[in-house]
All heavy atoms as TSV, in Angstrom:
chain	resi	resn	atom	element	x	y	z
A	1	MET	N	N	-124.880	33.540	150.757
A	1	MET	CA	C	-124.917	34.422	149.547
A	1	MET	C	C	-123.486	35.203	149.593
A	1	MET	O	O	-122.948	35.499	150.469
A	1	MET	CB	C	-126.008	35.532	149.716
A	1	MET	CG	C	-126.170	36.330	148.567
A	1	MET	SD	S	-127.822	37.128	148.441
A	1	MET	CE	C	-127.377	38.663	147.996
A	2	VAL	N	N	-122.999	35.317	148.337
A	2	VAL	CA	C	-121.743	35.812	148.138
A	2	VAL	C	C	-121.750	37.397	148.078
A	2	VAL	O	O	-122.694	37.966	147.570
A	2	VAL	CB	C	-121.104	35.295	146.837
A	2	VAL	CG1	C	-119.752	35.903	146.551
A	2	VAL	CG2	C	-121.036	33.805	146.896
A	3	GLN	N	N	-120.785	38.043	148.566
A	3	GLN	CA	C	-120.679	39.484	148.563
A	3	GLN	C	C	-120.536	39.989	147.111
A	3	GLN	O	O	-119.849	39.319	146.313
A	3	GLN	CB	C	-119.434	40.009	149.330
A	3	GLN	CG	C	-119.544	39.702	150.852
A	3	GLN	CD	C	-120.658	40.505	151.548
A	3	GLN	OE1	O	-120.931	41.603	151.086
A	3	GLN	NE2	N	-121.237	39.863	152.498
A	4	PRO	N	N	-121.165	41.104	146.769
A	4	PRO	CA	C	-121.122	41.672	145.358
A	4	PRO	C	C	-119.678	41.801	144.871
A	4	PRO	O	O	-119.375	41.429	143.639
A	4	PRO	CB	C	-121.794	42.965	145.486
A	4	PRO	CG	C	-122.670	42.837	146.617
A	4	PRO	CD	C	-121.942	41.915	147.597
A	5	ARG	N	N	-118.723	42.278	145.601
A	5	ARG	CA	C	-117.369	42.544	145.159
A	5	ARG	C	C	-116.715	41.190	144.873
A	5	ARG	O	O	-115.922	41.021	143.883
A	5	ARG	CB	C	-116.550	43.244	146.222
A	5	ARG	CG	C	-116.993	44.658	146.260
A	5	ARG	CD	C	-116.158	45.483	147.154
A	5	ARG	NE	N	-114.712	45.485	146.775
A	5	ARG	CZ	C	-113.737	45.919	147.572
A	5	ARG	NH1	N	-113.906	46.248	148.770
A	5	ARG	NH2	N	-112.442	45.925	147.013
A	6	ARG	N	N	-116.939	40.204	145.734
A	6	ARG	CA	C	-116.393	38.803	145.484
A	6	ARG	C	C	-116.956	38.169	144.234
A	6	ARG	O	O	-116.305	37.581	143.431
A	6	ARG	CB	C	-116.590	37.954	146.715
A	6	ARG	CG	C	-115.979	36.635	146.507
A	6	ARG	CD	C	-115.963	35.797	147.839
A	6	ARG	NE	N	-115.243	34.504	147.593
A	6	ARG	CZ	C	-115.903	33.338	147.752
A	6	ARG	NH1	N	-117.164	33.330	148.082
A	6	ARG	NH2	N	-115.229	32.248	147.512
A	7	LEU	N	N	-118.271	38.391	144.085
A	7	LEU	CA	C	-118.904	37.800	142.870
A	7	LEU	C	C	-118.333	38.476	141.655
A	7	LEU	O	O	-118.116	37.799	140.651
A	7	LEU	CB	C	-120.445	38.118	143.018
A	7	LEU	CG	C	-121.311	37.362	141.987
A	7	LEU	CD1	C	-121.125	35.843	142.139
A	7	LEU	CD2	C	-122.735	37.751	142.236
A	8	ALA	N	N	-118.148	39.748	141.657
A	8	ALA	CA	C	-117.579	40.400	140.491
A	8	ALA	C	C	-116.134	39.933	140.201
A	8	ALA	O	O	-115.789	39.709	138.961
A	8	ALA	CB	C	-117.487	41.974	140.739
A	9	ARG	N	N	-115.331	39.520	141.216
A	9	ARG	CA	C	-114.052	39.019	141.000
A	9	ARG	C	C	-114.139	37.644	140.405
A	9	ARG	O	O	-113.263	37.301	139.425
A	9	ARG	CB	C	-113.233	39.037	142.286
A	9	ARG	CG	C	-112.784	40.375	142.789
A	9	ARG	CD	C	-111.721	40.260	143.787
A	9	ARG	NE	N	-111.982	39.438	144.932
A	9	ARG	CZ	C	-112.597	39.718	146.063
A	9	ARG	NH1	N	-112.921	40.965	146.361
A	9	ARG	NH2	N	-112.815	38.818	146.971
A	10	ILE	N	N	-115.090	36.835	140.825
A	10	ILE	CA	C	-115.240	35.484	140.386
A	10	ILE	C	C	-115.632	35.611	138.907
A	10	ILE	O	O	-115.062	34.855	138.040
A	10	ILE	CB	C	-116.344	34.828	141.176
A	10	ILE	CG1	C	-115.798	34.459	142.644
A	10	ILE	CG2	C	-116.744	33.468	140.486
A	10	ILE	CD1	C	-116.835	33.934	143.557
A	11	GLU	N	N	-116.523	36.438	138.550
A	11	GLU	CA	C	-117.019	36.613	137.101
A	11	GLU	C	C	-115.872	37.035	136.245
A	11	GLU	O	O	-115.614	36.501	135.153
A	11	GLU	CB	C	-118.088	37.686	137.129
A	11	GLU	CG	C	-119.394	37.232	137.680
A	11	GLU	CD	C	-120.405	38.302	137.866
A	11	GLU	OE1	O	-120.107	39.496	137.725
A	11	GLU	OE2	O	-121.653	37.849	138.032
A	12	LYS	N	N	-115.034	38.003	136.688
A	12	LYS	CA	C	-113.869	38.469	135.900
A	12	LYS	C	C	-112.896	37.359	135.730
A	12	LYS	O	O	-112.351	37.176	134.583
A	12	LYS	CB	C	-113.210	39.646	136.653
A	12	LYS	CG	C	-112.142	40.273	135.873
A	12	LYS	CD	C	-112.669	41.016	134.651
A	12	LYS	CE	C	-111.688	41.826	133.936
A	12	LYS	NZ	N	-112.297	42.367	132.749
A	13	ARG	N	N	-112.600	36.505	136.747
A	13	ARG	CA	C	-111.649	35.374	136.618
A	13	ARG	C	C	-112.206	34.359	135.669
A	13	ARG	O	O	-111.384	33.782	134.872
A	13	ARG	CB	C	-111.436	34.814	138.058
A	13	ARG	CG	C	-110.347	33.814	137.983
A	13	ARG	CD	C	-109.015	34.478	137.764
A	13	ARG	NE	N	-107.967	33.424	137.882
A	13	ARG	CZ	C	-107.013	33.323	136.916
A	13	ARG	NH1	N	-106.800	34.205	136.013
A	13	ARG	NH2	N	-106.145	32.359	137.139
A	14	ILE	N	N	-113.453	34.053	135.712
A	14	ILE	CA	C	-114.022	33.064	134.777
A	14	ILE	C	C	-113.925	33.622	133.402
A	14	ILE	O	O	-113.551	32.874	132.469
A	14	ILE	CB	C	-115.526	32.806	135.158
A	14	ILE	CG1	C	-115.599	31.991	136.551
A	14	ILE	CG2	C	-116.225	31.971	133.977
A	14	ILE	CD1	C	-116.979	31.814	137.047
A	15	GLN	N	N	-114.229	34.831	133.203
A	15	GLN	CA	C	-114.057	35.532	131.904
A	15	GLN	C	C	-112.653	35.347	131.358
A	15	GLN	O	O	-112.439	34.922	130.192
A	15	GLN	CB	C	-114.518	36.922	131.932
A	15	GLN	CG	C	-114.469	37.637	130.548
A	15	GLN	CD	C	-114.988	39.038	130.662
A	15	GLN	OE1	O	-115.352	39.614	131.700
A	15	GLN	NE2	N	-115.005	39.709	129.520
A	16	GLN	N	N	-111.702	35.619	132.159
A	16	GLN	CA	C	-110.335	35.551	131.783
A	16	GLN	C	C	-109.928	34.063	131.427
A	16	GLN	O	O	-109.237	33.842	130.467
A	16	GLN	CB	C	-109.371	36.033	132.886
A	16	GLN	CG	C	-109.485	37.575	133.067
A	16	GLN	CD	C	-108.756	37.983	134.346
A	16	GLN	OE1	O	-108.419	37.243	135.236
A	16	GLN	NE2	N	-108.535	39.240	134.442
A	17	LYS	N	N	-110.323	33.141	132.249
A	17	LYS	CA	C	-109.995	31.748	132.011
A	17	LYS	C	C	-110.593	31.196	130.756
A	17	LYS	O	O	-109.948	30.486	129.910
A	17	LYS	CB	C	-110.459	30.925	133.205
A	17	LYS	CG	C	-109.520	30.978	134.269
A	17	LYS	CD	C	-108.111	30.689	133.986
A	17	LYS	CE	C	-107.515	29.567	134.750
A	17	LYS	NZ	N	-106.167	29.345	134.479
A	18	ILE	N	N	-111.853	31.552	130.413
A	18	ILE	CA	C	-112.544	31.064	129.248
A	18	ILE	C	C	-111.789	31.673	127.952
A	18	ILE	O	O	-111.584	31.015	127.034
A	18	ILE	CB	C	-113.991	31.440	129.257
A	18	ILE	CG1	C	-114.725	30.668	130.285
A	18	ILE	CG2	C	-114.650	31.226	127.835
A	18	ILE	CD1	C	-116.213	30.991	130.491
A	19	ALA	N	N	-111.456	32.917	128.129
A	19	ALA	CA	C	-110.721	33.626	126.962
A	19	ALA	C	C	-109.372	32.988	126.721
A	19	ALA	O	O	-109.003	32.735	125.580
A	19	ALA	CB	C	-110.555	35.063	127.222
A	20	GLN	N	N	-108.762	32.596	127.818
A	20	GLN	CA	C	-107.420	31.952	127.718
A	20	GLN	C	C	-107.574	30.540	127.081
A	20	GLN	O	O	-106.766	30.159	126.255
A	20	GLN	CB	C	-106.844	31.817	129.137
A	20	GLN	CG	C	-105.471	31.142	129.108
A	20	GLN	CD	C	-104.976	30.988	130.563
A	20	GLN	OE1	O	-105.657	31.108	131.555
A	20	GLN	NE2	N	-103.648	30.713	130.665
A	21	VAL	N	N	-108.559	29.873	127.490
A	21	VAL	CA	C	-108.803	28.510	126.912
A	21	VAL	C	C	-109.005	28.614	125.334
A	21	VAL	O	O	-108.496	27.827	124.624
A	21	VAL	CB	C	-109.919	27.748	127.602
A	21	VAL	CG1	C	-110.388	26.592	126.828
A	21	VAL	CG2	C	-109.532	27.333	128.983
A	22	LEU	N	N	-109.891	29.536	125.022
A	22	LEU	CA	C	-110.265	29.728	123.579
A	22	LEU	C	C	-108.978	30.212	122.768
A	22	LEU	O	O	-108.756	29.765	121.658
A	22	LEU	CB	C	-111.322	30.757	123.438
A	22	LEU	CG	C	-112.740	30.351	123.799
A	22	LEU	CD1	C	-113.602	31.509	123.705
A	22	LEU	CD2	C	-113.155	29.118	123.073
A	23	LEU	N	N	-108.174	31.027	123.377
A	23	LEU	CA	C	-106.973	31.551	122.673
A	23	LEU	C	C	-105.812	30.487	122.609
A	23	LEU	O	O	-105.280	30.335	121.520
A	23	LEU	CB	C	-106.477	32.799	123.399
A	23	LEU	CG	C	-105.218	33.456	122.859
A	23	LEU	CD1	C	-105.548	34.006	121.367
A	23	LEU	CD2	C	-104.759	34.572	123.715
A	24	ARG	N	N	-105.599	29.740	123.702
A	24	ARG	CA	C	-104.410	28.863	123.696
A	24	ARG	C	C	-104.732	27.446	123.581
A	24	ARG	O	O	-103.873	26.724	122.947
A	24	ARG	CB	C	-103.715	29.100	125.104
A	24	ARG	CG	C	-103.101	30.476	125.217
A	24	ARG	CD	C	-102.390	30.671	126.538
A	24	ARG	NE	N	-101.940	32.065	126.647
A	24	ARG	CZ	C	-101.613	32.530	127.840
A	24	ARG	NH1	N	-101.633	31.846	128.837
A	24	ARG	NH2	N	-101.308	33.794	127.901
A	25	ASP	N	N	-105.737	26.958	124.090
A	25	ASP	CA	C	-105.994	25.524	124.174
A	25	ASP	C	C	-106.973	24.909	123.132
A	25	ASP	O	O	-106.841	23.791	122.791
A	25	ASP	CB	C	-106.453	25.122	125.566
A	25	ASP	CG	C	-105.550	25.537	126.710
A	25	ASP	OD1	O	-104.403	25.675	126.416
A	25	ASP	OD2	O	-105.968	25.765	127.778
A	26	ALA	N	N	-107.813	25.778	122.599
A	26	ALA	CA	C	-108.876	25.328	121.651
A	26	ALA	C	C	-108.092	25.380	120.239
A	26	ALA	O	O	-107.840	26.466	119.730
A	26	ALA	CB	C	-110.036	26.119	121.701
A	27	SER	N	N	-107.907	24.285	119.671
A	27	SER	CA	C	-107.201	24.228	118.326
A	27	SER	C	C	-108.164	24.014	117.177
A	27	SER	O	O	-107.772	23.456	116.213
A	27	SER	CB	C	-106.086	23.176	118.374
A	27	SER	OG	O	-106.661	21.826	118.610
A	28	ASP	N	N	-109.337	24.385	117.433
A	28	ASP	CA	C	-110.425	24.251	116.334
A	28	ASP	C	C	-110.275	25.354	115.348
A	28	ASP	O	O	-110.443	26.530	115.643
A	28	ASP	CB	C	-111.790	24.221	116.904
A	28	ASP	CG	C	-112.844	23.706	115.958
A	28	ASP	OD1	O	-112.595	23.902	114.777
A	28	ASP	OD2	O	-113.948	23.393	116.406
A	29	PRO	N	N	-109.948	25.079	114.027
A	29	PRO	CA	C	-109.796	26.131	113.044
A	29	PRO	C	C	-111.062	26.908	112.772
A	29	PRO	O	O	-110.933	27.984	112.226
A	29	PRO	CB	C	-109.155	25.388	111.893
A	29	PRO	CG	C	-109.566	23.948	112.022
A	29	PRO	CD	C	-109.670	23.738	113.519
A	30	ARG	N	N	-112.180	26.307	113.127
A	30	ARG	CA	C	-113.494	26.964	112.812
A	30	ARG	C	C	-113.750	28.122	113.860
A	30	ARG	O	O	-114.509	28.972	113.550
A	30	ARG	CB	C	-114.577	25.978	112.917
A	30	ARG	CG	C	-114.671	24.935	111.882
A	30	ARG	CD	C	-115.776	23.977	112.221
A	30	ARG	NE	N	-115.516	23.300	113.496
A	30	ARG	CZ	C	-116.500	22.597	114.157
A	30	ARG	NH1	N	-117.625	22.563	113.677
A	30	ARG	NH2	N	-116.144	22.113	115.347
A	31	LEU	N	N	-112.954	28.127	114.888
A	31	LEU	CA	C	-113.120	29.265	115.831
A	31	LEU	C	C	-112.517	30.518	115.188
A	31	LEU	O	O	-111.338	30.598	114.897
A	31	LEU	CB	C	-112.354	29.029	117.162
A	31	LEU	CG	C	-113.117	28.217	118.208
A	31	LEU	CD1	C	-112.339	27.915	119.422
A	31	LEU	CD2	C	-114.441	28.850	118.586
A	32	GLY	N	N	-113.353	31.466	115.077
A	32	GLY	CA	C	-112.914	32.758	114.492
A	32	GLY	C	C	-112.479	33.700	115.606
A	32	GLY	O	O	-111.848	33.275	116.675
A	33	PHE	N	N	-112.751	34.949	115.420
A	33	PHE	CA	C	-112.400	35.923	116.378
A	33	PHE	C	C	-113.516	36.112	117.497
A	33	PHE	O	O	-114.363	36.925	117.396
A	33	PHE	CB	C	-112.196	37.317	115.757
A	33	PHE	CG	C	-110.987	37.234	114.809
A	33	PHE	CD1	C	-111.080	37.139	113.478
A	33	PHE	CD2	C	-109.691	37.346	115.340
A	33	PHE	CE1	C	-109.948	37.137	112.599
A	33	PHE	CE2	C	-108.565	37.221	114.556
A	33	PHE	CZ	C	-108.750	37.218	113.207
A	34	VAL	N	N	-113.535	35.174	118.350
A	34	VAL	CA	C	-114.477	35.094	119.386
A	34	VAL	C	C	-114.051	35.952	120.572
A	34	VAL	O	O	-112.891	35.860	121.061
A	34	VAL	CB	C	-114.746	33.586	119.894
A	34	VAL	CG1	C	-115.731	33.645	121.066
A	34	VAL	CG2	C	-115.249	32.853	118.880
A	35	THR	N	N	-114.962	36.749	121.136
A	35	THR	CA	C	-114.613	37.621	122.317
A	35	THR	C	C	-115.628	37.222	123.382
A	35	THR	O	O	-116.835	37.265	123.119
A	35	THR	CB	C	-114.773	39.130	122.003
A	35	THR	OG1	O	-113.830	39.312	120.916
A	35	THR	CG2	C	-114.433	39.975	123.194
A	36	ILE	N	N	-115.173	37.061	124.644
A	36	ILE	CA	C	-116.015	36.739	125.784
A	36	ILE	C	C	-116.374	38.197	126.264
A	36	ILE	O	O	-115.554	38.844	126.819
A	36	ILE	CB	C	-115.325	35.919	126.841
A	36	ILE	CG1	C	-114.865	34.605	126.187
A	36	ILE	CG2	C	-116.237	35.681	128.023
A	36	ILE	CD1	C	-115.866	33.717	125.596
A	37	THR	N	N	-117.615	38.583	126.072
A	37	THR	CA	C	-117.960	39.973	126.450
A	37	THR	C	C	-118.399	40.089	127.881
A	37	THR	O	O	-118.222	41.198	128.451
A	37	THR	CB	C	-119.034	40.486	125.563
A	37	THR	OG1	O	-120.228	39.587	125.609
A	37	THR	CG2	C	-118.629	40.500	124.096
A	38	ARG	N	N	-119.008	39.070	128.536
A	38	ARG	CA	C	-119.520	39.246	129.844
A	38	ARG	C	C	-119.714	37.866	130.436
A	38	ARG	O	O	-120.015	36.871	129.707
A	38	ARG	CB	C	-120.811	40.031	129.857
A	38	ARG	CG	C	-121.298	40.406	131.198
A	38	ARG	CD	C	-122.496	41.341	130.992
A	38	ARG	NE	N	-123.591	40.624	131.721
A	38	ARG	CZ	C	-124.947	40.856	131.365
A	38	ARG	NH1	N	-125.268	41.522	130.359
A	38	ARG	NH2	N	-125.783	40.265	132.093
A	39	VAL	N	N	-119.584	37.738	131.760
A	39	VAL	CA	C	-119.972	36.580	132.525
A	39	VAL	C	C	-120.844	36.899	133.594
A	39	VAL	O	O	-120.575	37.951	134.229
A	39	VAL	CB	C	-118.690	35.850	133.071
A	39	VAL	CG1	C	-118.937	34.732	133.962
A	39	VAL	CG2	C	-117.808	35.399	131.911
A	40	GLN	N	N	-121.926	36.161	133.832
A	40	GLN	CA	C	-122.808	36.461	134.982
A	40	GLN	C	C	-122.992	35.275	135.712
A	40	GLN	O	O	-123.404	34.204	135.236
A	40	GLN	CB	C	-124.166	36.886	134.293
A	40	GLN	CG	C	-125.156	37.370	135.300
A	40	GLN	CD	C	-126.455	37.835	134.680
A	40	GLN	OE1	O	-126.606	37.681	133.477
A	40	GLN	NE2	N	-127.262	38.525	135.415
A	41	VAL	N	N	-122.638	35.326	137.051
A	41	VAL	CA	C	-122.742	34.157	138.030
A	41	VAL	C	C	-123.926	34.533	138.972
A	41	VAL	O	O	-123.958	35.630	139.496
A	41	VAL	CB	C	-121.454	33.939	138.718
A	41	VAL	CG1	C	-121.612	32.781	139.776
A	41	VAL	CG2	C	-120.350	33.614	137.721
A	42	ASP	N	N	-124.715	33.551	139.301
A	42	ASP	CA	C	-125.794	33.858	140.268
A	42	ASP	C	C	-125.189	33.955	141.695
A	42	ASP	O	O	-124.076	33.395	141.911
A	42	ASP	CB	C	-126.965	32.781	140.095
A	42	ASP	CG	C	-126.546	31.470	140.772
A	42	ASP	OD1	O	-125.362	31.108	140.570
A	42	ASP	OD2	O	-127.357	30.798	141.329
A	43	PRO	N	N	-125.922	34.497	142.590
A	43	PRO	CA	C	-125.329	34.736	143.937
A	43	PRO	C	C	-125.040	33.538	144.711
A	43	PRO	O	O	-124.102	33.523	145.538
A	43	PRO	CB	C	-126.435	35.529	144.722
A	43	PRO	CG	C	-127.254	36.158	143.560
A	43	PRO	CD	C	-127.253	35.272	142.394
A	44	GLU	N	N	-125.600	32.310	144.343
A	44	GLU	CA	C	-125.270	31.101	145.020
A	44	GLU	C	C	-124.090	30.346	144.293
A	44	GLU	O	O	-123.721	29.269	144.707
A	44	GLU	CB	C	-126.478	30.205	145.102
A	44	GLU	CG	C	-127.555	30.665	146.027
A	44	GLU	CD	C	-128.373	31.736	145.416
A	44	GLU	OE1	O	-128.607	31.674	144.143
A	44	GLU	OE2	O	-128.903	32.586	146.123
A	45	ILE	N	N	-123.581	31.001	143.242
A	45	ILE	CA	C	-122.463	30.386	142.402
A	45	ILE	C	C	-122.913	28.948	141.939
A	45	ILE	O	O	-122.087	28.018	142.016
A	45	ILE	CB	C	-121.135	30.394	143.164
A	45	ILE	CG1	C	-120.885	31.770	143.775
A	45	ILE	CG2	C	-120.021	29.991	142.271
A	45	ILE	CD1	C	-119.603	31.746	144.562
A	46	GLN	N	N	-124.093	28.853	141.484
A	46	GLN	CA	C	-124.578	27.633	140.876
A	46	GLN	C	C	-124.699	27.697	139.397
A	46	GLN	O	O	-124.570	26.634	138.750
A	46	GLN	CB	C	-125.971	27.311	141.455
A	46	GLN	CG	C	-126.029	27.040	142.963
A	46	GLN	CD	C	-125.369	25.808	143.284
A	46	GLN	OE1	O	-125.525	24.715	142.727
A	46	GLN	NE2	N	-124.533	25.851	144.456
A	47	VAL	N	N	-124.968	28.809	138.785
A	47	VAL	CA	C	-125.266	28.971	137.414
A	47	VAL	C	C	-124.319	30.068	136.914
A	47	VAL	O	O	-124.199	31.191	137.522
A	47	VAL	CB	C	-126.764	29.367	137.144
A	47	VAL	CG1	C	-126.953	29.572	135.633
A	47	VAL	CG2	C	-127.674	28.282	137.572
A	48	CYS	N	N	-123.679	29.842	135.747
A	48	CYS	CA	C	-122.849	30.879	135.122
A	48	CYS	C	C	-123.320	31.031	133.619
A	48	CYS	O	O	-123.365	30.088	132.878
A	48	CYS	CB	C	-121.384	30.334	135.153
A	48	CYS	SG	S	-120.255	31.478	134.376
A	49	LYS	N	N	-123.593	32.243	133.304
A	49	LYS	CA	C	-123.871	32.500	131.775
A	49	LYS	C	C	-122.762	33.372	131.269
A	49	LYS	O	O	-122.192	34.233	131.794
A	49	LYS	CB	C	-125.175	33.418	131.780
A	49	LYS	CG	C	-126.374	32.786	132.187
A	49	LYS	CD	C	-127.619	33.712	131.958
A	49	LYS	CE	C	-128.803	32.985	132.534
A	49	LYS	NZ	N	-130.060	33.985	132.354
A	50	VAL	N	N	-122.330	32.818	130.061
A	50	VAL	CA	C	-121.218	33.484	129.310
A	50	VAL	C	C	-121.729	34.051	128.077
A	50	VAL	O	O	-122.398	33.343	127.285
A	50	VAL	CB	C	-120.131	32.422	129.053
A	50	VAL	CG1	C	-119.056	33.030	128.226
A	50	VAL	CG2	C	-119.598	31.744	130.300
A	51	TYR	N	N	-121.470	35.385	127.950
A	51	TYR	CA	C	-121.881	36.161	126.720
A	51	TYR	C	C	-120.655	36.303	125.825
A	51	TYR	O	O	-119.666	36.637	126.279
A	51	TYR	CB	C	-122.488	37.377	127.129
A	51	TYR	CG	C	-123.743	37.263	128.008
A	51	TYR	CD1	C	-123.554	37.208	129.376
A	51	TYR	CD2	C	-124.968	37.184	127.445
A	51	TYR	CE1	C	-124.713	37.007	130.140
A	51	TYR	CE2	C	-126.094	37.120	128.215
A	51	TYR	CZ	C	-125.984	37.040	129.592
A	51	TYR	OH	O	-127.086	36.845	130.394
A	52	TRP	N	N	-120.883	36.115	124.556
A	52	TRP	CA	C	-119.762	36.185	123.644
A	52	TRP	C	C	-120.305	36.892	122.287
A	52	TRP	O	O	-121.386	37.005	121.998
A	52	TRP	CB	C	-119.226	34.828	123.282
A	52	TRP	CG	C	-120.219	33.831	122.719
A	52	TRP	CD1	C	-121.114	33.100	123.457
A	52	TRP	CD2	C	-120.425	33.536	121.392
A	52	TRP	NE1	N	-121.856	32.388	122.568
A	52	TRP	CE2	C	-121.429	32.605	121.315
A	52	TRP	CE3	C	-119.821	34.007	120.164
A	52	TRP	CZ2	C	-121.964	32.149	120.065
A	52	TRP	CZ3	C	-120.272	33.438	119.012
A	52	TRP	CH2	C	-121.286	32.520	119.049
A	53	SER	N	N	-119.210	37.381	121.513
A	53	SER	CA	C	-119.547	37.883	120.195
A	53	SER	C	C	-118.434	37.392	119.277
A	53	SER	O	O	-117.333	36.930	119.676
A	53	SER	CB	C	-119.534	39.469	120.274
A	53	SER	OG	O	-118.229	39.892	120.588
A	54	VAL	N	N	-118.711	37.423	118.073
A	54	VAL	CA	C	-117.750	37.083	117.057
A	54	VAL	C	C	-117.611	38.096	115.953
A	54	VAL	O	O	-118.572	38.720	115.557
A	54	VAL	CB	C	-118.148	35.646	116.421
A	54	VAL	CG1	C	-119.443	35.747	115.726
A	54	VAL	CG2	C	-117.100	35.058	115.603
A	55	LEU	N	N	-116.369	38.275	115.463
A	55	LEU	CA	C	-116.182	39.225	114.380
A	55	LEU	C	C	-116.487	38.540	113.100
A	55	LEU	O	O	-115.978	37.433	112.859
A	55	LEU	CB	C	-114.709	39.631	114.420
A	55	LEU	CG	C	-114.342	40.789	113.503
A	55	LEU	CD1	C	-115.065	42.053	113.869
A	55	LEU	CD2	C	-112.817	41.028	113.640
A	56	GLY	N	N	-117.364	39.162	112.257
A	56	GLY	CA	C	-117.686	38.575	110.952
A	56	GLY	C	C	-119.123	38.646	110.713
A	56	GLY	O	O	-119.915	39.269	111.465
A	57	ASP	N	N	-119.542	37.989	109.669
A	57	ASP	CA	C	-120.937	38.006	109.268
A	57	ASP	C	C	-121.806	36.881	109.905
A	57	ASP	O	O	-121.198	36.178	110.782
A	57	ASP	CB	C	-121.019	37.948	107.643
A	57	ASP	CG	C	-120.320	36.639	107.115
A	57	ASP	OD1	O	-119.955	35.853	107.937
A	57	ASP	OD2	O	-120.230	36.598	105.872
A	58	GLU	N	N	-122.983	36.690	109.445
A	58	GLU	CA	C	-123.869	35.652	109.964
A	58	GLU	C	C	-123.321	34.238	109.780
A	58	GLU	O	O	-123.398	33.395	110.690
A	58	GLU	CB	C	-125.272	35.754	109.379
A	58	GLU	CG	C	-126.313	34.898	109.987
A	58	GLU	CD	C	-126.576	35.235	111.404
A	58	GLU	OE1	O	-126.432	36.432	111.799
A	58	GLU	OE2	O	-126.905	34.276	112.204
A	59	LYS	N	N	-122.633	33.993	108.642
A	59	LYS	CA	C	-121.996	32.720	108.388
A	59	LYS	C	C	-120.934	32.381	109.427
A	59	LYS	O	O	-120.900	31.270	109.947
A	59	LYS	CB	C	-121.486	32.706	106.955
A	59	LYS	CG	C	-120.869	31.396	106.614
A	59	LYS	CD	C	-120.234	31.490	105.189
A	59	LYS	CE	C	-119.440	30.274	104.847
A	59	LYS	NZ	N	-118.829	30.293	103.553
A	60	GLU	N	N	-120.171	33.376	109.735
A	60	GLU	CA	C	-119.062	33.200	110.710
A	60	GLU	C	C	-119.685	32.905	112.089
A	60	GLU	O	O	-119.172	32.056	112.880
A	60	GLU	CB	C	-118.151	34.440	110.881
A	60	GLU	CG	C	-117.308	34.643	109.721
A	60	GLU	CD	C	-116.247	33.755	109.548
A	60	GLU	OE1	O	-115.698	33.271	110.518
A	60	GLU	OE2	O	-115.867	33.373	108.334
A	61	ARG	N	N	-120.797	33.601	112.441
A	61	ARG	CA	C	-121.374	33.359	113.727
A	61	ARG	C	C	-121.972	31.904	113.817
A	61	ARG	O	O	-121.780	31.226	114.773
A	61	ARG	CB	C	-122.538	34.331	113.924
A	61	ARG	CG	C	-123.188	34.238	115.294
A	61	ARG	CD	C	-124.102	35.391	115.501
A	61	ARG	NE	N	-124.820	35.254	116.810
A	61	ARG	CZ	C	-124.325	35.575	117.971
A	61	ARG	NH1	N	-123.173	36.159	118.048
A	61	ARG	NH2	N	-124.964	35.453	119.089
A	62	LYS	N	N	-122.570	31.418	112.781
A	62	LYS	CA	C	-123.104	30.108	112.778
A	62	LYS	C	C	-122.048	29.034	112.889
A	62	LYS	O	O	-122.243	28.083	113.587
A	62	LYS	CB	C	-123.956	29.869	111.451
A	62	LYS	CG	C	-125.152	30.588	111.372
A	62	LYS	CD	C	-126.195	30.118	112.404
A	62	LYS	CE	C	-127.454	30.964	112.274
A	62	LYS	NZ	N	-128.333	30.751	113.365
A	63	LEU	N	N	-120.913	29.242	112.238
A	63	LEU	CA	C	-119.729	28.389	112.434
A	63	LEU	C	C	-119.214	28.337	113.821
A	63	LEU	O	O	-118.917	27.181	114.334
A	63	LEU	CB	C	-118.635	28.712	111.471
A	63	LEU	CG	C	-118.822	28.446	109.978
A	63	LEU	CD1	C	-117.648	29.125	109.120
A	63	LEU	CD2	C	-118.842	26.917	109.722
A	64	ASN	N	N	-119.260	29.413	114.535
A	64	ASN	CA	C	-118.633	29.494	115.838
A	64	ASN	C	C	-119.722	28.952	116.926
A	64	ASN	O	O	-119.295	28.594	117.971
A	64	ASN	CB	C	-118.276	30.881	116.230
A	64	ASN	CG	C	-116.975	31.238	115.515
A	64	ASN	OD1	O	-115.894	30.730	115.879
A	64	ASN	ND2	N	-117.018	32.040	114.460
A	65	GLU	N	N	-120.954	28.958	116.590
A	65	GLU	CA	C	-121.931	28.502	117.511
A	65	GLU	C	C	-121.940	26.996	117.674
A	65	GLU	O	O	-122.273	26.441	118.703
A	65	GLU	CB	C	-123.343	28.881	117.100
A	65	GLU	CG	C	-123.629	30.357	117.334
A	65	GLU	CD	C	-125.053	30.749	116.847
A	65	GLU	OE1	O	-125.773	29.933	116.301
A	65	GLU	OE2	O	-125.430	31.936	117.033
A	66	ALA	N	N	-121.435	26.247	116.638
A	66	ALA	CA	C	-121.513	24.827	116.661
A	66	ALA	C	C	-120.668	24.156	117.640
A	66	ALA	O	O	-119.734	24.665	118.121
A	66	ALA	CB	C	-121.219	24.262	115.284
């Protein structure tokens, strides 16, 4: 089992890397203003959940979900 402080650092780093990929590497024009709000990694570092939000209305959200 991973120490809580180390797990928090891992989550933060994953959040930063995903945001960086979306900002710099993803060239899909359908991507709007997506924000990675939270990352949650299980203690065994087997599963990672990424939470995100998008600026805009329901139509914008649906476009970004695809």
